[in-house]
C-alpha positions in Angstrom: 0.0 0.0 0.0 1.5 3.4 -1.0 1.6 6.4 1.3 -1.1 8.8 0.2 -0.4 12.5 -0.3 3.2 12.2 -1.2 4.1 15.3 -3.3 5.0 14.6 -6.9 6.9 17.8 -7.5 10.6 18.0 -7.6 12.4 19.2 -4.5 13.9 22.7 -4.4 17.1 22.8 -6.4 20.2 24.9 -6.1 23.4 25.3 -8.1 25.8 22.4 -7.2 28.8 23.5 -5.2 31.5 23.8 -7.9 34.5 22.8 -5.9 32.7 19.7 -4.6 31.6 18.7 -8.1 35.1 19.1 -9.5 36.4 17.3 -6.4 34.4 14.2 -7.1 35.9 14.0 -10.6 39.4 14.4 -9.1 38.7 11.7 -6.6 37.8 9.3 -9.4 34.0 9.3 -9.6 32.8 7.0 -12.3 29.8 9.1 -13.4 27.3 7.2 -15.5 25.0 10.1 -16.3 25.2 13.7 -17.2 25.5 16.5 -14.6 22.2 18.0 -15.8 20.4 14.7 -15.3 20.7 14.9 -11.5 18.4 17.9 -11.5 15.7 15.8 -13.0 16.0 12.6 -11.0 12.7 11.3 -9.5 11.9 8.4 -7.3 8.8 6.5 -8.4 6.6 5.9 -5.3 6.0 2.3 -6.4 9.8 1.7 -6.4 10.3 3.6 -3.2 7.6 1.6 -1.4 9.2 -1.6 -2.6 12.6 -0.5 -1.3 11.0 0.5 2.0 9.4 -2.9 2.4 12.6 -4.8 1.6 14.5 -2.7 4.2 11.9 -3.2 6.9 11.6 -6.9 6.2 15.3 -7.5 6.5 17.0 -8.6 9.8 19.1 -6.2 11.8 22.3 -7.8 10.6 23.3 -10.4 8.2 26.8 -11.9 8.2 26.7 -12.1 4.4 26.6 -8.3 4.2 29.8 -7.8 6.1 32.3 -7.9 3.2 30.2 -5.1 1.5 30.2 -3.1 4.7 33.9 -3.6 5.3 34.5 -2.2 1.8 32.0 0.6 2.4 33.7 1.6 5.6 37.2 1.7 4.1 36.0 3.7 1.1 34.0 6.1 3.3 37.0 6.8 5.5 39.1 7.5 2.4 36.5 9.9 1.0 36.3 11.7 4.4 40.0 12.2 4.5 40.0 13.6 0.9 37.1 15.9 1.9 38.8 17.3 5.0 42.3 17.3 3.7 44.1 20.6 3.2 43.6 22.0 -0.2 47.3 22.6 -0.8 47.8 18.9 -0.4 45.0 17.9 -2.8 42.1 17.8 -0.4 38.9 19.9 -0.4 39.6 21.6 2.9 36.2 21.1 4.5 36.1 21.7 8.2 33.7 19.2 9.9 32.1 19.6 13.3 30.1 16.9 15.0 27.3 18.4 17.1 24.6 16.9 19.4 21.5 18.4 17.7 20.3 18.5 14.2 22.3 21.5 12.9 20.3 22.5 9.8 16.7 23.4 9.4 16.9 22.8 5.6 19.2 21.9 2.8 19.9 25.6 1.9 21.5 26.1 5.3 23.7 23.1 4.9 24.8 24.1 1.4 25.5 27.6 2.5 28.0 26.2 5.0 29.5 23.8 2.5 30.2 26.7 0.1 32.3 28.2 2.9 34.1 24.8 3.3 32.5 23.9 6.6 29.9 21.3 7.7 28.1 20.3 10.9 27.1 16.7 11.3 24.5 15.5 13.8 26.4 13.0 16.0 25.4 9.4 15.6 25.9 8.9 19.4 23.2 11.5 20.1 20.6 9.8 17.8 19.8 6.8 20.0 19.9 4.6 16.9 23.3 2.8 16.8 24.6 1.0 13.7 25.1 -2.7 14.0 28.3 -2.6 12.0 29.7 0.9 11.8 31.1 2.7 14.9 29.7 6.1 15.7 32.8 7.8 14.3 32.5 5.9 11.0 28.8 6.6 10.8 29.5 10.4 11.4 32.1 10.3 8.6 29.5 8.8 6.3 26.9 11.4 7.2 29.5 14.1 6.3 30.6 12.7 3.0 27.0 11.9 1.9 25.9 15.5 2.6 28.8 16.9 0.6 29.3 14.4 -2.2 25.6 13.4 -2.5 23.6 16.6 -1.9 26.0 19.5 -2.4 27.4 17.9 -5.5 24.0 17.5 -7.2 22.1 20.6 -5.9 19.3 18.4 -4.5 17.5 18.4 -1.2 16.3 15.9 1.4 12.9 14.9 0.0 12.5 11.5 -1.8 13.6 12.9 -5.2 16.6 14.7 -3.7 17.7 11.7 -1.8 17.4 9.6 -4.9 19.6 12.0 -6.8 22.1 12.1 -3.9 22.3 8.3 -3.8 22.8 8.1 -7.6 25.7 10.6 -7.5 27.4 9.3 -4.4 27.2 5.7 -5.7 29.7 6.8 -8.5 32.4 7.2 -5.8 32.1 3.6 -4.4 33.2 0.2 -5.7 30.4 -2.2 -6.8 30.8 -4.2 -3.6 30.6 -1.1 -1.3 27.7 0.2 -3.3 25.6 -2.7 -2.0 26.0 -1.3 1.5 25.5 2.3 0.3 22.1 1.3 -1.1 21.0 0.1 2.3 22.4 3.1 4.1 20.7 5.6 1.8 17.9 4.3 -0.4 16.8 1.7 2.2 16.7 4.0 5.2 15.3 7.0 3.4 12.6 5.0 1.6 11.6 3.4 4.9 11.5 6.8 6.6 9.5 8.5 3.8 7.1 5.7 2.8 6.6 3.7 6.0 7.6 5.9 8.9 5.7 9.0 8.3 8.7 11.0 7.0 9.7 12.2 10.5 11.8 9.4 12.0 14.4 7.0 10.7 13.9 3.3 11.0 16.4 1.1 13.0 19.7 1.0 11.3 20.7 -2.3 9.7 23.7 -4.0 8.2 22.1 -6.0 5.4 22.0 -6.2 1.7 18.9 -5.2 -0.2 18.0 -7.1 -3.4 20.7 -6.4 -6.0 18.3 -4.5 -8.3 18.0 -1.8 -5.7 21.7 -1.1 -5.6 22.3 -0.9 -9.4 22.1 2.7 -10.5 21.9 1.9 -14.2 19.0 -0.4 -13.9 16.9 1.5 -11.4 17.3 5.2 -11.6 19.6 6.3 -14.5 17.3 5.2 -17.2 14.4 6.8 -15.5 16.2 10.1 -15.2 17.9 10.1 -18.6 14.8 9.0 -20.5 13.3 12.3 -19.5 16.3 14.2 -20.9 16.8 12.1 -24.0 20.2 11.0 -22.8 21.4 7.6 -23.7 22.3 5.3 -20.8 25.7 3.8 -21.1 25.8 0.0 -21.5 
């Protein structure tokens, strides 16, 4: 059963943060779509509800997911050090502060900070929702890199369409194995929050793998977004 009343309009958009977008290319992002396509990404509510149900039906942890999570953790830490590294040494020079309350009322406030090369992250330890695989510090690192490399790099917000665009972009910075865990951490959690948890609370964090279809950007979202733009999806 789909959630009624979900808005079908695109989330507010803003110009992607230029130094972040260029930074993802320097890092080695394997983009599979055009920069303009991120502004048009939509999440079909039927797909979103299916992802939400798969996430909620999964156990809290699954040993078979641990290799993907180990890769995800290593690659997230590497991205974080690139993001906070000093610009004169090849990093992006973003100053990150971990705080005990939700620091931003909206995406515009967050992006305004990122343009100034700073970011606040709501501490995982303060959320009362511990991760079964990642430590609090590792989870904080992921929150930071996803806000910067997912949202600030695409110019998209925190609604279902914006989260889909952020996942699509951020997935280009992970290996295929780590991307399986990324799909759980982003698409899984966000879809469960939006479609099954009323939009105002996150579900319990899990360390599991969703069905492979839900972690394949080319088969799930790229064709949907690029078809609107007349852009050919790479094979």
